[in-house]
N, C-alpha and C positions, 0 to 999 in steps of 0.2 A: 242600656249602657253600650257605648261604642269604643272600640280601640282603633286609634288612628296612628299611622306611622309616617314620619317625615324623614327624608334623607336630604342632606346638603353637604356641599364641599366647603371646607373651611381652609383658608389660606392665610398664613401669617407672614408679614413682611416686617423688616427692621430698618430703622434709620440709624446708621452707624455714628452719626454726629452726636447723638445724645442717648442712643440705645433705646429709644422709644419704639413702639410697635403699632401696627395697624393690621386688623383682621378683616378679611372679606369673606362673606358666606354667600354661596350661590345655591339656591334650591334646585332639587331634582337633577343632579348631574347625570350625564349619560351613563348607561350601564356598562359600556365598554371603555370608559375613560381609563387611561393608564397614567402611571406616575410620570412618564416622559411627557405626555400631553400637558399635564399640569405644570411640570417644571419649565417646559418651554414657554407656556403662557406667562408664568410668573416672571421668568427672565425677561420677556418682552415688556412687561409692565415696568420692571425695574429699569431697564435700559432706556425706556421712553420718559422717565421721570414723571409718571402720571399719578403717583400716589403719595399723599402726604399724611403724616400723623396729626393727631389733634393739637400737637404742639407746633405744627407748621414745618416740621422737618421732612425732607424728602426721603422716601423709603428707597434705599439703595442696595439692600440685601434681601434674599429670600430666606425664610427660617424653616417653615414646615407646612405641610398640607395633610388634611385628614378628611375621610368620608365619615360623616356622623349619621348614625341611625337613631332616631328618637321616637319612642312609643309613648302615646298618651292614652291612658285608660280612664275614660270619663266615669266617675262614680254616680253623679247625678247632675241634672240640668233643670232647674226650676222654672226657667223662662222659655 
């Protein structure tokens, strides 16, 4: 049995035209990343009109960002 841990950065953007959202998740963020780093990156994505929701609306606002730690405890693996 193995325990594995995965860490990722989750960033949520909003399209104000229809209030739809888009989430981007990046694996293994830097250990020294700051909220200012993430906020600056997210603002540059928004100002460049690079991100669209599944409805086709451009994301023009940032909503939130989180560092997520996920542990997986394998009980068994038959293959």
